[in-house]
N, CA, C, O and CB atoms as a CASP TS submission, in Angstrom:
PFRMAT TS
TARGET T0000
AUTHOR 0000-0000-0000
METHOD Language model
MODEL 1
PARENT N/A
ATOM      1  N   ILE     1       0.829  -1.189   0.000  1.00  0.00           N
ATOM      2  CA  ILE     1       0.000   0.000   0.000  1.00  0.00           C
ATOM      3  C   ILE     1       0.873   1.251   0.000  1.00  0.00           C
ATOM      4  O   ILE     1       0.556   2.240  -0.662  1.00  0.00           O
ATOM      5  CB  ILE     1      -0.943  -0.001   1.209  1.00  0.00           C
ATOM      6  N   ALA     2       1.968   1.199   0.744  1.00  0.00           N
ATOM      7  CA  ALA     2       2.879   2.354   0.767  1.00  0.00           C
ATOM      8  C   ALA     2       3.401   2.650  -0.636  1.00  0.00           C
ATOM      9  O   ALA     2       3.493   3.812  -1.030  1.00  0.00           O
ATOM     10  CB  ALA     2       4.062   2.097   1.731  1.00  0.00           C
ATOM     11  N   ARG     3       3.738   1.618  -1.383  1.00  0.00           N
ATOM     12  CA  ARG     3       4.229   1.812  -2.755  1.00  0.00           C
ATOM     13  C   ARG     3       3.126   2.396  -3.637  1.00  0.00           C
ATOM     14  O   ARG     3       3.376   3.289  -4.447  1.00  0.00           O
ATOM     15  CB  ARG     3       4.739   0.472  -3.349  1.00  0.00           C
ATOM     16  N   LEU     4       1.924   1.891  -3.476  1.00  0.00           N
ATOM     17  CA  LEU     4       0.782   2.409  -4.227  1.00  0.00           C
ATOM     18  C   LEU     4       0.595   3.895  -3.946  1.00  0.00           C
ATOM     19  O   LEU     4       0.401   4.687  -4.868  1.00  0.00           O
ATOM     20  CB  LEU     4      -0.502   1.630  -3.874  1.00  0.00           C
ATOM     21  N   ILE     5       0.654   4.267  -2.684  1.00  0.00           N
ATOM     22  CA  ILE     5       0.504   5.672  -2.305  1.00  0.00           C
ATOM     23  C   ILE     5       1.636   6.502  -2.902  1.00  0.00           C
ATOM     24  O   ILE     5       1.409   7.627  -3.349  1.00  0.00           O
ATOM     25  CB  ILE     5       0.478   5.823  -0.768  1.00  0.00           C
ATOM     26  N   ASP     6       2.855   5.955  -2.914  1.00  0.00           N
ATOM     27  CA  ASP     6       3.992   6.659  -3.523  1.00  0.00           C
ATOM     28  C   ASP     6       3.764   6.921  -5.012  1.00  0.00           C
ATOM     29  O   ASP     6       4.123   7.983  -5.521  1.00  0.00           O
ATOM     30  CB  ASP     6       5.278   5.850  -3.332  1.00  0.00           C
ATOM     31  N   ILE     7       3.171   5.960  -5.701  1.00  0.00           N
ATOM     32  CA  ILE     7       2.888   6.113  -7.132  1.00  0.00           C
ATOM     33  C   ILE     7       1.844   7.210  -7.340  1.00  0.00           C
ATOM     34  O   ILE     7       1.933   7.978  -8.298  1.00  0.00           O
ATOM     35  CB  ILE     7       2.396   4.772  -7.744  1.00  0.00           C
ATOM     36  N   GLY     8       0.862   7.284  -6.452  1.00  0.00           N
ATOM     37  CA  GLY     8      -0.103   8.376  -6.446  1.00  0.00           C
ATOM     38  C   GLY     8      -1.172   8.387  -7.515  1.00  0.00           C
ATOM     39  O   GLY     8      -1.435   9.443  -8.090  1.00  0.00           O
ATOM     40  N   PRO     9      -1.807   7.253  -7.811  1.00  0.00           N
ATOM     41  CA  PRO     9      -2.874   7.297  -8.812  1.00  0.00           C
ATOM     42  C   PRO     9      -4.051   8.143  -8.323  1.00  0.00           C
ATOM     43  O   PRO     9      -4.245   8.311  -7.119  1.00  0.00           O
ATOM     44  CB  PRO     9      -3.349   5.875  -9.149  1.00  0.00           C
ATOM     45  N   ASP    10      -4.834   8.673  -9.263  1.00  0.00           N
ATOM     46  CA  ASP    10      -6.000   9.477  -8.897  1.00  0.00           C
ATOM     47  C   ASP    10      -7.096   8.628  -8.262  1.00  0.00           C
ATOM     48  O   ASP    10      -7.824   9.085  -7.381  1.00  0.00           O
ATOM     49  CB  ASP    10      -6.549  10.196 -10.123  1.00  0.00           C
ATOM     50  N   ARG    11      -7.200   7.390  -8.723  1.00  0.00           N
ATOM     51  CA  ARG    11      -8.252   6.491  -8.244  1.00  0.00           C
ATOM     52  C   ARG    11      -7.695   5.075  -8.208  1.00  0.00           C
ATOM     53  O   ARG    11      -6.877   4.698  -9.047  1.00  0.00           O
ATOM     54  CB  ARG    11      -9.527   6.568  -9.151  1.00  0.00           C
ATOM     55  N   VAL    12      -8.139   4.303  -7.239  1.00  0.00           N
ATOM     56  CA  VAL    12      -7.639   2.939  -7.118  1.00  0.00           C
ATOM     57  C   VAL    12      -8.728   2.032  -6.554  1.00  0.00           C
ATOM     58  O   VAL    12      -9.568   2.461  -5.763  1.00  0.00           O
ATOM     59  CB  VAL    12      -6.382   2.895  -6.225  1.00  0.00           C
ATOM     60  N   SER    13      -8.695   0.777  -6.977  1.00  0.00           N
ATOM     61  CA  SER    13      -9.586  -0.243  -6.442  1.00  0.00           C
ATOM     62  C   SER    13      -8.729  -1.293  -5.755  1.00  0.00           C
ATOM     63  O   SER    13      -7.788  -1.821  -6.346  1.00  0.00           O
ATOM     64  CB  SER    13     -10.473  -0.879  -7.563  1.00  0.00           C
ATOM     65  N   VAL    14      -9.054  -1.588  -4.525  1.00  0.00           N
ATOM     66  CA  VAL    14      -8.318  -2.578  -3.737  1.00  0.00           C
ATOM     67  C   VAL    14      -9.339  -3.617  -3.293  1.00  0.00           C
ATOM     68  O   VAL    14     -10.262  -3.301  -2.543  1.00  0.00           O
ATOM     69  CB  VAL    14      -7.569  -1.920  -2.495  1.00  0.00           C
ATOM     70  N   PHE    15      -9.180  -4.848  -3.750  1.00  0.00           N
ATOM     71  CA  PHE    15     -10.207  -5.840  -3.445  1.00  0.00           C
ATOM     72  C   PHE    15      -9.606  -7.173  -3.040  1.00  0.00           C
ATOM     73  O   PHE    15      -8.428  -7.443  -3.274  1.00  0.00           O
ATOM     74  CB  PHE    15     -11.118  -6.034  -4.637  1.00  0.00           C
ATOM     75  N   ASN    16     -10.440  -7.998  -2.427  1.00  0.00           N
ATOM     76  CA  ASN    16     -10.029  -9.326  -1.990  1.00  0.00           C
ATOM     77  C   ASN    16      -9.828 -10.255  -3.178  1.00  0.00           C
ATOM     78  O   ASN    16     -10.491 -10.135  -4.208  1.00  0.00           O
ATOM     79  CB  ASN    16     -11.060  -9.915  -1.032  1.00  0.00           C
ATOM     80  N   TYR    17      -8.909 -11.168  -3.005  1.00  0.00           N
ATOM     81  CA  TYR    17      -8.702 -12.244  -3.960  1.00  0.00           C
ATOM     82  C   TYR    17      -9.927 -13.148  -3.920  1.00  0.00           C
ATOM     83  O   TYR    17     -10.382 -13.531  -2.842  1.00  0.00           O
ATOM     84  CB  TYR    17      -7.395 -13.043  -3.647  1.00  0.00           C
ATOM     85  N   ALA    18     -10.455 -13.487  -5.074  1.00  0.00           N
ATOM     86  CA  ALA    18     -11.599 -14.394  -5.159  1.00  0.00           C
ATOM     87  C   ALA    18     -11.089 -15.791  -5.486  1.00  0.00           C
ATOM     88  O   ALA    18     -10.638 -16.056  -6.600  1.00  0.00           O
ATOM     89  CB  ALA    18     -12.630 -13.911  -6.231  1.00  0.00           C
ATOM     90  N   HIS    19     -11.164 -16.668  -4.514  1.00  0.00           N
ATOM     91  CA  HIS    19     -10.676 -18.034  -4.706  1.00  0.00           C
ATOM     92  C   HIS    19     -11.805 -18.882  -5.283  1.00  0.00           C
ATOM     93  O   HIS    19     -12.739 -19.258  -4.574  1.00  0.00           O
ATOM     94  CB  HIS    19     -10.153 -18.641  -3.363  1.00  0.00           C
ATOM     95  N   LEU    20     -11.708 -19.178  -6.574  1.00  0.00           N
ATOM     96  CA  LEU    20     -12.736 -19.937  -7.285  1.00  0.00           C
ATOM     97  C   LEU    20     -12.085 -21.096  -8.039  1.00  0.00           C
ATOM     98  O   LEU    20     -12.053 -21.098  -9.270  1.00  0.00           O
ATOM     99  CB  LEU    20     -13.524 -19.020  -8.263  1.00  0.00           C
ATOM    100  N   PRO    21     -11.569 -22.082  -7.303  1.00  0.00           N
ATOM    101  CA  PRO    21     -10.849 -23.177  -7.958  1.00  0.00           C
ATOM    102  C   PRO    21     -11.721 -24.007  -8.896  1.00  0.00           C
ATOM    103  O   PRO    21     -11.207 -24.630  -9.825  1.00  0.00           O
ATOM    104  CB  PRO    21     -10.251 -24.076  -6.919  1.00  0.00           C
ATOM    105  N   GLU    22     -13.030 -24.022  -8.665  1.00  0.00           N
ATOM    106  CA  GLU    22     -13.914 -24.763  -9.554  1.00  0.00           C
ATOM    107  C   GLU    22     -14.049 -24.070 -10.908  1.00  0.00           C
ATOM    108  O   GLU    22     -14.468 -24.680 -11.891  1.00  0.00           O
ATOM    109  CB  GLU    22     -15.288 -24.930  -8.913  1.00  0.00           C
ATOM    110  N   ARG    23     -13.690 -22.794 -10.943  1.00  0.00           N
ATOM    111  CA  ARG    23     -13.801 -22.014 -12.177  1.00  0.00           C
ATOM    112  C   ARG    23     -12.455 -21.800 -12.865  1.00  0.00           C
ATOM    113  O   ARG    23     -12.382 -21.739 -14.092  1.00  0.00           O
ATOM    114  CB  ARG    23     -14.434 -20.675 -11.882  1.00  0.00           C
ATOM    115  N   PHE    24     -11.392 -21.685 -12.071  1.00  0.00           N
ATOM    116  CA  PHE    24     -10.062 -21.401 -12.609  1.00  0.00           C
ATOM    117  C   PHE    24      -9.099 -22.519 -12.220  1.00  0.00           C
ATOM    118  O   PHE    24      -8.743 -22.667 -11.051  1.00  0.00           O
ATOM    119  CB  PHE    24      -9.541 -20.032 -12.101  1.00  0.00           C
ATOM    120  N   ALA    25      -8.688 -23.289 -13.200  1.00  0.00           N
ATOM    121  CA  ALA    25      -7.855 -24.463 -12.943  1.00  0.00           C
ATOM    122  C   ALA    25      -6.575 -24.129 -12.187  1.00  0.00           C
ATOM    123  O   ALA    25      -6.164 -24.890 -11.311  1.00  0.00           O
ATOM    124  CB  ALA    25      -7.508 -25.135 -14.245  1.00  0.00           C
ATOM    125  N   ALA    26      -5.948 -23.026 -12.504  1.00  0.00           N
ATOM    126  CA  ALA    26      -4.688 -22.673 -11.840  1.00  0.00           C
ATOM    127  C   ALA    26      -4.872 -22.500 -10.333  1.00  0.00           C
ATOM    128  O   ALA    26      -3.940 -22.739  -9.566  1.00  0.00           O
ATOM    129  CB  ALA    26      -4.117 -21.389 -12.443  1.00  0.00           C
ATOM    130  N   GLN    27      -6.055 -22.090  -9.906  1.00  0.00           N
ATOM    131  CA  GLN    27      -6.308 -21.890  -8.480  1.00  0.00           C
ATOM    132  C   GLN    27      -6.436 -23.206  -7.718  1.00  0.00           C
ATOM    133  O   GLN    27      -6.385 -23.208  -6.488  1.00  0.00           O
ATOM    134  CB  GLN    27      -7.564 -21.072  -8.292  1.00  0.00           C
ATOM    135  N   ARG    28      -6.600 -24.305  -8.414  1.00  0.00           N
ATOM    136  CA  ARG    28      -6.721 -25.606  -7.743  1.00  0.00           C
ATOM    137  C   ARG    28      -5.437 -25.997  -7.034  1.00  0.00           C
ATOM    138  O   ARG    28      -5.442 -26.866  -6.162  1.00  0.00           O
ATOM    139  CB  ARG    28      -7.101 -26.686  -8.746  1.00  0.00           C
ATOM    140  N   LYS    29      -4.337 -25.358  -7.407  1.00  0.00           N
ATOM    141  CA  LYS    29      -3.053 -25.634  -6.763  1.00  0.00           C
ATOM    142  C   LYS    29      -2.937 -24.939  -5.407  1.00  0.00           C
ATOM    143  O   LYS    29      -2.042 -25.259  -4.625  1.00  0.00           O
ATOM    144  CB  LYS    29      -1.907 -25.197  -7.669  1.00  0.00           C
ATOM    145  N   ILE    30      -3.817 -24.005  -5.127  1.00  0.00           N
ATOM    146  CA  ILE    30      -3.774 -23.242  -3.877  1.00  0.00           C
ATOM    147  C   ILE    30      -4.670 -23.926  -2.853  1.00  0.00           C
ATOM    148  O   ILE    30      -5.858 -24.136  -3.097  1.00  0.00           O
ATOM    149  CB  ILE    30      -4.218 -21.761  -4.101  1.00  0.00           C
ATOM    150  N   LYS    31      -4.102 -24.265  -1.725  1.00  0.00           N
ATOM    151  CA  LYS    31      -4.857 -24.926  -0.660  1.00  0.00           C
ATOM    152  C   LYS    31      -5.637 -23.883   0.138  1.00  0.00           C
ATOM    153  O   LYS    31      -5.135 -22.794   0.416  1.00  0.00           O
ATOM    154  CB  LYS    31      -3.910 -25.732   0.272  1.00  0.00           C
ATOM    155  N   ASP    32      -6.857 -24.230   0.498  1.00  0.00           N
ATOM    156  CA  ASP    32      -7.675 -23.325   1.306  1.00  0.00           C
ATOM    157  C   ASP    32      -6.957 -22.928   2.593  1.00  0.00           C
ATOM    158  O   ASP    32      -7.080 -21.792   3.050  1.00  0.00           O
ATOM    159  CB  ASP    32      -9.019 -23.977   1.637  1.00  0.00           C
ATOM    160  N   ALA    33      -6.218 -23.851   3.167  1.00  0.00           N
ATOM    161  CA  ALA    33      -5.501 -23.589   4.424  1.00  0.00           C
ATOM    162  C   ALA    33      -4.418 -22.523   4.256  1.00  0.00           C
ATOM    163  O   ALA    33      -3.996 -21.910   5.236  1.00  0.00           O
ATOM    164  CB  ALA    33      -4.874 -24.880   4.951  1.00  0.00           C
ATOM    165  N   ASP    34      -3.966 -22.300   3.027  1.00  0.00           N
ATOM    166  CA  ASP    34      -2.925 -21.302   2.768  1.00  0.00           C
ATOM    167  C   ASP    34      -3.490 -19.895   2.549  1.00  0.00           C
ATOM    168  O   ASP    34      -2.730 -18.933   2.438  1.00  0.00           O
ATOM    169  CB  ASP    34      -2.113 -21.713   1.557  1.00  0.00           C
ATOM    170  N   LEU    35      -4.793 -19.775   2.489  1.00  0.00           N
ATOM    171  CA  LEU    35      -5.430 -18.479   2.275  1.00  0.00           C
ATOM    172  C   LEU    35      -5.640 -17.771   3.614  1.00  0.00           C
ATOM    173  O   LEU    35      -5.806 -18.432   4.639  1.00  0.00           O
ATOM    174  CB  LEU    35      -6.777 -18.648   1.534  1.00  0.00           C
ATOM    175  N   PRO    36      -5.635 -16.445   3.615  1.00  0.00           N
ATOM    176  CA  PRO    36      -5.855 -15.725   4.875  1.00  0.00           C
ATOM    177  C   PRO    36      -7.277 -15.943   5.398  1.00  0.00           C
ATOM    178  O   PRO    36      -8.218 -16.120   4.624  1.00  0.00           O
ATOM    179  CB  PRO    36      -5.591 -14.222   4.683  1.00  0.00           C
ATOM    180  N   SER    37      -7.410 -15.928   6.699  1.00  0.00           N
ATOM    181  CA  SER    37      -8.720 -16.075   7.337  1.00  0.00           C
ATOM    182  C   SER    37      -9.556 -14.818   7.101  1.00  0.00           C
ATOM    183  O   SER    37      -9.048 -13.791   6.653  1.00  0.00           O
ATOM    184  CB  SER    37      -8.565 -16.349   8.858  1.00  0.00           C
ATOM    185  N   ALA    38     -10.827 -14.922   7.409  1.00  0.00           N
ATOM    186  CA  ALA    38     -11.709 -13.756   7.293  1.00  0.00           C
ATOM    187  C   ALA    38     -11.207 -12.626   8.194  1.00  0.00           C
ATOM    188  O   ALA    38     -11.245 -11.459   7.805  1.00  0.00           O
ATOM    189  CB  ALA    38     -13.169 -14.133   7.661  1.00  0.00           C
ATOM    190  N   GLN    39     -10.740 -12.969   9.390  1.00  0.00           N
ATOM    191  CA  GLN    39     -10.225 -11.953  10.310  1.00  0.00           C
ATOM    192  C   GLN    39      -8.974 -11.287   9.736  1.00  0.00           C
ATOM    193  O   GLN    39      -8.821 -10.069   9.838  1.00  0.00           O
ATOM    194  CB  GLN    39      -9.911 -12.580  11.683  1.00  0.00           C
ATOM    195  N   ALA    40      -8.086 -12.068   9.139  1.00  0.00           N
ATOM    196  CA  ALA    40      -6.869 -11.503   8.543  1.00  0.00           C
ATOM    197  C   ALA    40      -7.220 -10.577   7.383  1.00  0.00           C
ATOM    198  O   ALA    40      -6.611  -9.518   7.229  1.00  0.00           O
ATOM    199  CB  ALA    40      -5.927 -12.629   8.059  1.00  0.00           C
ATOM    200  N   LYS    41      -8.195 -10.967   6.569  1.00  0.00           N
ATOM    201  CA  LYS    41      -8.612 -10.112   5.450  1.00  0.00           C
ATOM    202  C   LYS    41      -9.236  -8.814   5.952  1.00  0.00           C
ATOM    203  O   LYS    41      -9.018  -7.754   5.366  1.00  0.00           O
ATOM    204  CB  LYS    41      -9.609 -10.858   4.547  1.00  0.00           C
ATOM    205  N   LEU    42     -10.004  -8.890   7.026  1.00  0.00           N
ATOM    206  CA  LEU    42     -10.593  -7.685   7.604  1.00  0.00           C
ATOM    207  C   LEU    42      -9.501  -6.765   8.140  1.00  0.00           C
ATOM    208  O   LEU    42      -9.565  -5.549   7.962  1.00  0.00           O
ATOM    209  CB  LEU    42     -11.585  -8.050   8.726  1.00  0.00           C
ATOM    210  N   THR    43      -8.510  -7.343   8.792  1.00  0.00           N
ATOM    211  CA  THR    43      -7.385  -6.557   9.301  1.00  0.00           C
ATOM    212  C   THR    43      -6.648  -5.871   8.159  1.00  0.00           C
ATOM    213  O   THR    43      -6.306  -4.693   8.262  1.00  0.00           O
ATOM    214  CB  THR    43      -6.418  -7.450  10.095  1.00  0.00           C
ATOM    215  N   MET    44      -6.400  -6.595   7.071  1.00  0.00           N
ATOM    216  CA  MET    44      -5.728  -6.002   5.913  1.00  0.00           C
ATOM    217  C   MET    44      -6.539  -4.843   5.346  1.00  0.00           C
ATOM    218  O   MET    44      -5.980  -3.808   4.983  1.00  0.00           O
ATOM    219  CB  MET    44      -5.493  -7.062   4.828  1.00  0.00           C
ATOM    220  N   PHE    45      -7.864  -5.016   5.270  1.00  0.00           N
ATOM    221  CA  PHE    45      -8.701  -3.940   4.747  1.00  0.00           C
ATOM    222  C   PHE    45      -8.655  -2.721   5.662  1.00  0.00           C
ATOM    223  O   PHE    45      -8.536  -1.592   5.186  1.00  0.00           O
ATOM    224  CB  PHE    45     -10.146  -4.419   4.579  1.00  0.00           C
ATOM    225  N   LYS    46      -8.749  -2.941   6.969  1.00  0.00           N
ATOM    226  CA  LYS    46      -8.711  -1.818   7.915  1.00  0.00           C
ATOM    227  C   LYS    46      -7.391  -1.058   7.813  1.00  0.00           C
ATOM    228  O   LYS    46      -7.376   0.172   7.859  1.00  0.00           O
ATOM    229  CB  LYS    46      -8.918  -2.320   9.354  1.00  0.00           C
ATOM    230  N   GLU    47      -6.284  -1.785   7.675  1.00  0.00           N
ATOM    231  CA  GLU    47      -4.975  -1.139   7.536  1.00  0.00           C
ATOM    232  C   GLU    47      -4.887  -0.367   6.222  1.00  0.00           C
ATOM    233  O   GLU    47      -4.329   0.729   6.173  1.00  0.00           O
ATOM    234  CB  GLU    47      -3.846  -2.186   7.610  1.00  0.00           C
ATOM    235  N   THR    48      -5.441  -0.944   5.164  1.00  0.00           N
ATOM    236  CA  THR    48      -5.466  -0.267   3.866  1.00  0.00           C
ATOM    237  C   THR    48      -6.309   1.002   3.946  1.00  0.00           C
ATOM    238  O   THR    48      -5.891   2.060   3.475  1.00  0.00           O
ATOM    239  CB  THR    48      -6.015  -1.207   2.772  1.00  0.00           C
ATOM    240  N   LEU    49      -7.486   0.896   4.536  1.00  0.00           N
ATOM    241  CA  LEU    49      -8.368   2.050   4.692  1.00  0.00           C
ATOM    242  C   LEU    49      -7.666   3.162   5.462  1.00  0.00           C
ATOM    243  O   LEU    49      -7.702   4.323   5.054  1.00  0.00           O
ATOM    244  CB  LEU    49      -9.665   1.645   5.409  1.00  0.00           C
ATOM    245  N   SER    50      -7.038   2.814   6.557  1.00  0.00           N
ATOM    246  CA  SER    50      -6.334   3.800   7.379  1.00  0.00           C
ATOM    247  C   SER    50      -5.219   4.485   6.594  1.00  0.00           C
ATOM    248  O   SER    50      -5.086   5.708   6.638  1.00  0.00           O
ATOM    249  CB  SER    50      -5.758   3.134   8.630  1.00  0.00           C
ATOM    250  N   ALA    51      -4.420   3.698   5.877  1.00  0.00           N
ATOM    251  CA  ALA    51      -3.296   4.252   5.116  1.00  0.00           C
ATOM    252  C   ALA    51      -3.781   5.150   3.983  1.00  0.00           C
ATOM    253  O   ALA    51      -3.215   6.218   3.747  1.00  0.00           O
ATOM    254  CB  ALA    51      -2.426   3.124   4.551  1.00  0.00           C
ATOM    255  N   MET    52      -4.820   4.721   3.286  1.00  0.00           N
ATOM    256  CA  MET    52      -5.326   5.514   2.165  1.00  0.00           C
ATOM    257  C   MET    52      -5.932   6.828   2.656  1.00  0.00           C
ATOM    258  O   MET    52      -5.711   7.875   2.048  1.00  0.00           O
ATOM    259  CB  MET    52      -6.373   4.712   1.371  1.00  0.00           C
ATOM    260  N   LEU    53      -6.684   6.782   3.739  1.00  0.00           N
ATOM    261  CA  LEU    53      -7.267   8.008   4.288  1.00  0.00           C
ATOM    262  C   LEU    53      -6.177   8.950   4.788  1.00  0.00           C
ATOM    263  O   LEU    53      -6.260  10.161   4.583  1.00  0.00           O
ATOM    264  CB  LEU    53      -8.243   7.676   5.427  1.00  0.00           C
ATOM    265  N   ALA    54      -5.168   8.404   5.438  1.00  0.00           N
ATOM    266  CA  ALA    54      -4.060   9.226   5.938  1.00  0.00           C
ATOM    267  C   ALA    54      -3.300   9.888   4.795  1.00  0.00           C
ATOM    268  O   ALA    54      -2.721  10.961   4.966  1.00  0.00           O
ATOM    269  CB  ALA    54      -3.101   8.376   6.777  1.00  0.00           C
ATOM    270  N   ALA    55      -3.303   9.244   3.622  1.00  0.00           N
ATOM    271  CA  ALA    55      -2.606   9.791   2.456  1.00  0.00           C
ATOM    272  C   ALA    55      -3.467  10.795   1.688  1.00  0.00           C
ATOM    273  O   ALA    55      -3.039  11.328   0.664  1.00  0.00           O
ATOM    274  CB  ALA    55      -2.183   8.663   1.526  1.00  0.00           C
ATOM    275  N   GLY    56      -4.677  11.052   2.183  1.00  0.00           N
ATOM    276  CA  GLY    56      -5.526  12.049   1.545  1.00  0.00           C
ATOM    277  C   GLY    56      -6.558  11.507   0.576  1.00  0.00           C
ATOM    278  O   GLY    56      -7.287  12.281  -0.045  1.00  0.00           O
ATOM    279  N   TYR    57      -6.634  10.190   0.435  1.00  0.00           N
ATOM    280  CA  TYR    57      -7.637   9.599  -0.448  1.00  0.00           C
ATOM    281  C   TYR    57      -8.989   9.574   0.249  1.00  0.00           C
ATOM    282  O   TYR    57      -9.063   9.536   1.477  1.00  0.00           O
ATOM    283  CB  TYR    57      -7.223   8.174  -0.876  1.00  0.00           C
ATOM    284  N   GLN    58     -10.046   9.595  -0.533  1.00  0.00           N
ATOM    285  CA  GLN    58     -11.398   9.447  -0.012  1.00  0.00           C
ATOM    286  C   GLN    58     -11.877   8.040  -0.314  1.00  0.00           C
ATOM    287  O   GLN    58     -11.600   7.502  -1.386  1.00  0.00           O
ATOM    288  CB  GLN    58     -12.360  10.508  -0.619  1.00  0.00           C
ATOM    289  N   PHE    59     -12.587   7.449   0.619  1.00  0.00           N
ATOM    290  CA  PHE    59     -13.188   6.136   0.407  1.00  0.00           C
ATOM    291  C   PHE    59     -14.510   6.388  -0.302  1.00  0.00           C
ATOM    292  O   PHE    59     -15.437   6.939   0.291  1.00  0.00           O
ATOM    293  CB  PHE    59     -13.388   5.340   1.769  1.00  0.00           C
ATOM    294  N   ILE    60     -14.604   5.987  -1.573  1.00  0.00           N
ATOM    295  CA  ILE    60     -15.788   6.318  -2.368  1.00  0.00           C
ATOM    296  C   ILE    60     -16.745   5.139  -2.510  1.00  0.00           C
ATOM    297  O   ILE    60     -17.699   5.206  -3.285  1.00  0.00           O
ATOM    298  CB  ILE    60     -15.370   6.799  -3.740  1.00  0.00           C
ATOM    299  N   GLY    61     -16.499   4.075  -1.777  1.00  0.00           N
ATOM    300  CA  GLY    61     -17.430   2.955  -1.761  1.00  0.00           C
ATOM    301  C   GLY    61     -16.802   1.635  -2.132  1.00  0.00           C
ATOM    302  O   GLY    61     -15.833   1.554  -2.887  1.00  0.00           O
ATOM    303  N   MET    62     -17.402   0.596  -1.561  1.00  0.00           N
ATOM    304  CA  MET    62     -16.948  -0.784  -1.749  1.00  0.00           C
ATOM    305  C   MET    62     -15.433  -0.873  -1.558  1.00  0.00           C
ATOM    306  O   MET    62     -14.950  -0.848  -0.426  1.00  0.00           O
ATOM    307  CB  MET    62     -17.345  -1.303  -3.154  1.00  0.00           C
ATOM    308  N   ASP    63     -14.705  -0.973  -2.620  1.00  0.00           N
ATOM    309  CA  ASP    63     -13.250  -1.141  -2.534  1.00  0.00           C
ATOM    310  C   ASP    63     -12.511  -0.048  -3.303  1.00  0.00           C
ATOM    311  O   ASP    63     -11.375  -0.253  -3.731  1.00  0.00           O
ATOM    312  CB  ASP    63     -12.843  -2.516  -3.070  1.00  0.00           C
ATOM    313  N   HIS    64     -13.135   1.093  -3.477  1.00  0.00           N
ATOM    314  CA  HIS    64     -12.570   2.173  -4.285  1.00  0.00           C
ATOM    315  C   HIS    64     -12.168   3.384  -3.445  1.00  0.00           C
ATOM    316  O   HIS    64     -12.852   3.779  -2.501  1.00  0.00           O
ATOM    317  CB  HIS    64     -13.564   2.599  -5.343  1.00  0.00           C
ATOM    318  N   PHE    65     -11.028   3.951  -3.834  1.00  0.00           N
ATOM    319  CA  PHE    65     -10.507   5.163  -3.208  1.00  0.00           C
ATOM    320  C   PHE    65     -10.170   6.153  -4.319  1.00  0.00           C
ATOM    321  O   PHE    65      -9.776   5.755  -5.415  1.00  0.00           O
ATOM    322  CB  PHE    65      -9.247   4.855  -2.314  1.00  0.00           C
ATOM    323  N   ALA    66     -10.326   7.442  -4.031  1.00  0.00           N
ATOM    324  CA  ALA    66      -9.991   8.469  -5.022  1.00  0.00           C
ATOM    325  C   ALA    66      -9.431   9.692  -4.315  1.00  0.00           C
ATOM    326  O   ALA    66      -9.741   9.966  -3.155  1.00  0.00           O
ATOM    327  CB  ALA    66     -11.232   8.852  -5.870  1.00  0.00           C
ATOM    328  N   LYS    67      -8.598  10.415  -5.047  1.00  0.00           N
ATOM    329  CA  LYS    67      -8.127  11.701  -4.542  1.00  0.00           C
ATOM    330  C   LYS    67      -9.302  12.676  -4.567  1.00  0.00           C
ATOM    331  O   LYS    67     -10.190  12.546  -5.410  1.00  0.00           O
ATOM    332  CB  LYS    67      -6.917  12.243  -5.390  1.00  0.00           C
ATOM    333  N   PRO    68      -9.321  13.640  -3.665  1.00  0.00           N
ATOM    334  CA  PRO    68     -10.451  14.579  -3.595  1.00  0.00           C
ATOM    335  C   PRO    68     -10.739  15.315  -4.899  1.00  0.00           C
ATOM    336  O   PRO    68     -11.889  15.666  -5.161  1.00  0.00           O
ATOM    337  CB  PRO    68     -10.194  15.585  -2.520  1.00  0.00           C
ATOM    338  N   ASP    69      -9.725  15.556  -5.720  1.00  0.00           N
ATOM    339  CA  ASP    69      -9.935  16.301  -6.965  1.00  0.00           C
ATOM    340  C   ASP    69     -10.195  15.404  -8.173  1.00  0.00           C
ATOM    341  O   ASP    69     -10.267  15.896  -9.299  1.00  0.00           O
ATOM    342  CB  ASP    69      -8.739  17.169  -7.241  1.00  0.00           C
ATOM    343  N   ASP    70     -10.336  14.095  -7.955  1.00  0.00           N
ATOM    344  CA  ASP    70     -10.624  13.173  -9.057  1.00  0.00           C
ATOM    345  C   ASP    70     -12.079  13.341  -9.488  1.00  0.00           C
ATOM    346  O   ASP    70     -12.980  13.434  -8.655  1.00  0.00           O
ATOM    347  CB  ASP    70     -10.341  11.698  -8.640  1.00  0.00           C
ATOM    348  N   GLU    71     -12.287  13.378 -10.781  1.00  0.00           N
ATOM    349  CA  GLU    71     -13.651  13.526 -11.295  1.00  0.00           C
ATOM    350  C   GLU    71     -14.202  12.174 -11.603  1.00  0.00           C
ATOM    351  O   GLU    71     -15.343  12.059 -12.051  1.00  0.00           O
ATOM    352  CB  GLU    71     -13.696  14.423 -12.543  1.00  0.00           C
TER
END
């Protein structure tokens, strides 16, 4: 997230990985046990939200952030 903030895009979408091994063959190699828990994903989102807001981005809904002057 720090690198993303350094790059400084006007708008960004940050979302969870969707594990759909029944749909994507390559994902079948990933074990469910190796994926982050719901609590870990919530923690990651909270940290992302905090960092983006501190950097001046606005949370514009769902998983999207934008700079205040973005149209």
